[in-house]
Phi, psi and omega in degrees: 000127181276131179277133178275108181256015186299317180294317179299317182295316179300318179293317181298316183290353176265358179299152181286332181198162172221158180240129184252136174285115182251145173277125177291340180284317184261346187058032180221168179307139177290124187240142179225138176272119181296132186291336182266313184265342185065018174286147179263110191242152173235168184238139173233152188221170178275339186210161177294327179297323178295323177297317180298320179295316178298320187286338189307309180296331177285324177298325178295335176266009175073026168269130181267119183232139177226168180259136175237127184267135175239121174288163185305323183296345180255001181305308186299316180296322180295310182294327177294323181296335181296333178296325180283353179257356182080006178285138180230007181212142181233129176257119180258123183250121176233112185054244181259004183262135175242132177238122181262123181234144170289144181304324180303330180288334180265325183207111180303147179295131180302138180251110181253012187296331182270357180278145175295153185310320184288346181253355179287128180292148178285130180232126176230055188299322180294319178294317180297315182298313180292329176295322177296311180298315182297317181296316179301318184279318185289340180272359172283156176304144186303326185285348179243000180295145173276098187299324180294314179294319181299319178295321178295315179298319182296320180292316178295320180298314180298317179298317180289328176299318182295327185272347189283157167247130188253162175256114177265115183285144175225138178261105186292142176295148177287162178115178183292160179119146180283164177301315182299318181293320181294322177292317180300320183270005180057041177269068181201167174242146176264123180300153181231140173254125178258121180281166180299331180274004178095349179297142178255132179230151175262128177285137172225165191221154179273338185195172183294329179297315179292323176298316180296322179297325180282318185291329179052048176094342178286138182280108176243135172275171181216141177251135176284132180222129176275175187300317183295337181275347184295315182297328182290339183274342185285132171273169188297326184280351182265134185275342183158210182236157167244116182276121180054069183304327180270000179247241183277359171039061178272135179271129176247097185286165176301321179299318178298316181299325184277328188260335186300314180302320180294325179298319181286329176294319180295320179295322180294323179294321180296322181289000000 
């Protein structure tokens, strides 16, 4: 029997604010795969104190969790963004009551089927989701990491990296000319991230939301690049890429770009 949560949802969406449990490792909502349904769920609360109470048992296991506040005007944008992360379930906590809702009940999945190909947003939800899980686990101290899960996340992450199409940001030169012409004529600069150890990395992104978080209002164009094209873009002085610098900030080294496809080919031959 399906529970009718329509009245509860209307009341919930009128709240002045909500607090989301965020992973300090990924800078994204803290996500857990439910052991029974295998749904990928996140938690929202009425107060920061509730987030702290929820986080306590996870903190004991060395998961770093913090509270992020969303005012009502950002509810719709936040729940819509969860679709690009592969999240499909939201747990709403009010005092001692928990209500589990499918994401579809809070925010219908965006339909881009009628948009022309050039206007369809890039979506890499499977890659983002595995990146979130991998980041959460790999950032725990080595002595408490779940090695089996970490290996599983790493394998899924690698597989999704190979299938993804990425957004390579470009800073267009000033002056006359259309965006298309400047890209065609390579009248742009590629941003660089400099690490504390001096290594240079190129930022790349899974979607427009992550690009926007990095750009912070600056107008950057983006070129679509598949995995095989990433290595071709690197100059000699650059060590690799940083995927979603303002999110889970995973480093994709030159070595990874060169060896990963071969690893999966070898596994396929063995099977």
